[in-house]
N, C-alpha and C positions, 0 to 999 in steps of 0.2 A: 490438615487438609481443609479446604473450604467446603462447608456443609450445604450452603445454599447459593453459592455463586459459581457460574460456569467458568471453566479454565480457558483462557485464550493465550496463544503463544505468539510473540513477536520474534521473528528471525531477521535481524537488521543490523545496521552499523551502530557504533557508539559515538555519539556527538557530545563532547564535554560541555557544550553550551546548554544542553538540555532542550534545545529547540526542535531537534529532529532525531531520527533513529529510535533506539529502544527506550531511551529516557522519555521522549515525547509519547511513545506508544503506551508505556506503563502509566503515565499520567492520565492518558485518555481512557485506558482500561479502568482505572480506579474510579474515575468520574462516572463511568457507565455501570459501575457495581458488578464488574466481572473481575475474576482473579487473574492478574497478568503474570505470565512467565516470559522469559526472554533468553535468546541465544545471540551472541554477537558474531556477525560475519566479518566485520572489519573495525579496527580501532583508528579513529581519526584525530588529527590535530586541527581544530577549527574553532571559529566563533560564529556568530550569526551573520557576519558580513565578510568573512575571509576563510579560505580553505588552504591549508598548508600541505598536508600529506595524509596518507592512509596506509595502514599495515593490515593486510588481509589475513584472516584466520585460516589455519590449515583445514582443508575440507574434511579430513577424517575426524578431526576434533569436533567440528560442527555436526557431522553425522552421528557421532557418538552421543553428543548432547541431545540431539533430536530423539534418538533411540531411548535414551535414559528417561527423558521426560515423558514420552508416550507410554513407557512401561509403568510409570508411577501415577500418571494423571489421565483422566478422561478429558482430552482436549477437544473442545467444540469447534474452534476456529483458529486458523493460523494466518497472520499477516507477514508477508515477506517483503523486505526492503532491498537495500543495495546488495548486489552480488557482483563478482568480478567477471563472470562469463555465463553463457547459457548452459554450458556443461556443468558448472558448479550448481546452478539452479536446478537443473534436471536431476542431479543426484539427491538434492534436498527433497524435492517433490517425491521422488521414488521412495525415499526413506519414510516420508510421511504416509504415503499410500500403503506401504507394507505394514505400517503400524496401525493405521485406521483409515478405512475407505470412506467413512461417513464424515470425517472432519472437513469443514469448509476451508478453502484456501483462497486468500486474496493476495495478489501480487501488485504492489505499488511499483510501477515501471519507472523507477528513478534511474535515468540514464546518465545524468550529470547533475552536479550540485548547482545551486542558485548562483554560485560564483564561478561557474563554467568548468569545474573539474569533472572530467569524464570518468564514470565509474565502470561501466560495462561495455565490453566489445561484443556486439551481436554476431551470432553465427549465421547459419543458413536459414532461409525461410522454412525449410522442412523441419529443422530442429526447433524453431520457434513454434510452429504449429503443433508439433508433438507435445511440447510443454503446455501450451494453452489448452490442449485437449484434456489435460489432467487437473486443471484448476477451475475455480468457480468464477472469478472476476479479476480483471485488470483495471487499473485506474490511471490511464495516461492523460496528459493534457494535449493540447493541439500541437505543441512542438514535439513532444515525445512520440505521439502516434505516427507522425510522418517518418520518424527514424525506424519504426517497426516495419514499414514498407516504403522504402525510398523511391520506388517506382511510381508511386501515386502521390498526387498533390492535395487531394481532398481528405481532410480528417474524417469526415462523415463516411466517405466511401471506404476508407481503410477500416473504420470501426465496424461497419456493416459486414465487411469481409471476415474480420477476425471473430465476430460474434457467432460464426458457424462453429467455432471451437470452444469459446467460453464467453460469458457476458463481458461487455466493455462499458465502463463508465467513462465517457469522454468529458473531461472536466473543462469548464468554460472560463477559467481564469485568463487564458490567452485566446479566447474566441474572437475572431476578427470582427464580427458584427454584434453578437449577443454576449457581451462580457459578463461572466458570472453564471451563465445558463449552462447546466449540465445536461447531457443526454445519455440515458442508459439503453444500450443496444443489447437485446437478447436475440436468440435465433428466430424468434417469431414476431417481435414488436420493438418499437422504439418509444421510450418514455421520456418526456421532457420534464426537467426539474428546474423550475425557475428560482432565482434568488429571492429571498425575502428581505434581506438587509440592503441598505444603501451606504455609500461612502466607505466601502471596505478598506481596511488598512492592511497592507502587505505584511506577511509574516514568513520568517524562516521556518521551514519544516512543515508548512501547511498541508502538503501532500501526504506526509507521514501521518499527521493527525487525522485527516479525512479517512484514509484507508484503514487505520486502526479503529476508528469509530464505526466504520462499516463492519469490520470483523467482530467487534464487540456486540453490535446489534444482531448480527447473524447468530452469534452464540446465545443470545437471549431469545432465540426462536422467532425473530422477525423474518419475513420473507425478503428477497433481495431488493425489490423496489422500495419497500418500507425502510429497510436498513439504509439504503442510499439517501432517502429523503430525511430520515432522522439525523444521519451523519452530516448532511448539508446544513441543517439547523445548528448542529454542534459546531461545525467549522466556522460558520458565520459569527457565532458568539465569540469564538476564539479569536477570529481576525479583528473583531471590534472591541476586544478586551482592553486594548491600549493602542497608542500610536507608535510603538517601537517595533523592532523586528522579532522580539521575543514575546509571545502571547501568554495569557493566563488561562488556565483550564477550569471550566465550570460548566455545569449543565443548565 
């Protein structure tokens, strides 16, 4: 067991390219000097620029894995990635909460891959709100947040509404006017997080890396706004690490 590193768990898909999913999360955890654990929700066939297929894991198998790891380790934070449905996600969160009420939960709202493969079919708004009320942060971009509430067109308006249930980091990669500027919405304030780097190179799995960096920082006892700001710096270094779709990890 790790004597001086907090444990952080990734519950996400397996991407054999290593650019996204649990492999990217584990790389990020290691760079942040937290001990990374992982549970696979789906096994994919993909590269950084093409997606072929996914085989979802059995829900009971995932829940048994969650239960086993929480029985053995004191897990400070959990990052959740791709899931096939809100019902699947709800069961995972319930299992986490039954094991530890203090563990921080970050859900990276990956609704589709960068190659347009749709992962999750959203249920009702009521079901979504019930889930958000049990977690600490979601990290949608401007395209994803509009799918969380199709009745509204403004990403900021939706983020403000959802922040009644949990904090929302609205990522600026697809911002129509302020590209690269993130906004953290909590139930009482909005924090603007400006980009520090210029000429960012696009990367496969950047959302996975950002959300796992936030989870790692939360596990290191940083507050939410500090965790998001530190993760912003980490992801910018990652995006600028080279000019391909597969980035290099370093702090």
